[in-house]
C-alpha positions in Angstrom: 0.0 0.0 0.0 2.8 2.4 0.9 4.7 1.7 -2.2 1.6 2.3 -4.4 0.9 5.6 -2.7 4.5 6.7 -3.1 4.6 5.7 -6.8 1.4 7.6 -7.4 2.4 10.6 -5.4 -0.5 10.2 -3.0 -0.6 10.7 0.8 -1.8 7.9 3.1 -3.2 8.0 6.5 -0.5 7.8 9.3 0.5 4.3 10.4 0.3 4.7 14.2 1.4 1.2 15.3 2.9 -1.9 13.9 3.0 -5.1 16.0 2.2 -8.8 16.1 0.7 -9.3 19.5 -2.6 -7.4 19.3 -4.7 -9.8 21.5 -2.4 -9.4 24.5 -1.9 -5.6 24.0 -5.6 -4.9 23.5 -7.4 -7.9 25.2 -10.9 -6.4 25.2 -13.3 -4.4 23.0 -13.0 -1.6 25.5 -9.2 -1.5 25.1 -9.5 -1.3 21.3 -12.1 1.4 21.6 -9.8 3.4 23.9 -7.0 2.9 21.3 -9.3 4.3 18.6 -9.7 7.6 20.5 -7.5 10.6 19.8 -6.8 13.4 17.3 -5.3 13.6 13.9 -2.1 15.7 13.5 -4.3 18.6 12.2 -6.3 18.5 15.5 -9.5 16.9 14.2 -11.0 13.9 16.1 -9.9 10.5 14.8 -12.7 8.5 13.3 -11.0 5.4 14.6 -8.4 2.9 13.6 -8.1 0.3 10.9 -6.4 -3.0 11.8 -5.0 -5.2 9.1 -2.3 -7.9 8.8 1.2 -6.6 7.9 1.1 -9.1 5.0 -2.3 -9.0 3.2 -4.5 -12.0 3.8 -7.2 -12.7 1.1 -10.5 -13.9 2.5 -12.7 -15.7 0.0 -15.8 -15.1 2.2 -15.6 -11.3 1.7 -13.6 -11.4 -1.6 -11.1 -9.0 -0.2 -8.1 -8.6 2.1 -8.9 -8.9 5.8 -9.2 -5.7 7.8 -11.2 -4.4 10.7 -12.2 -0.8 11.6 -12.6 0.2 15.3 -14.8 3.3 15.2 -14.3 5.9 18.0 -17.3 6.4 20.2 -16.4 10.0 20.8 -16.3 10.6 17.0 -19.7 9.0 16.6 -21.2 11.1 19.4 -19.8 14.3 18.0 -21.2 13.5 14.6 -24.7 12.2 15.3 
């Protein structure tokens, strides 16, 4: 993804964290929701975070690469 963005001269969202032990670092839904809170560098509230494998994993069930979005509750409340 980063190589494609660079080749096309496009910006990408910041990569905030890279790791392999997500379940022990964020063992509950509440911990993931807390991680999704925060602000963008420009000061706007983050919508949340997207979690995906470092190496893409194709899932035939959804016909796409696996990913998961954790939406910030604070962002949702601000934008109802």
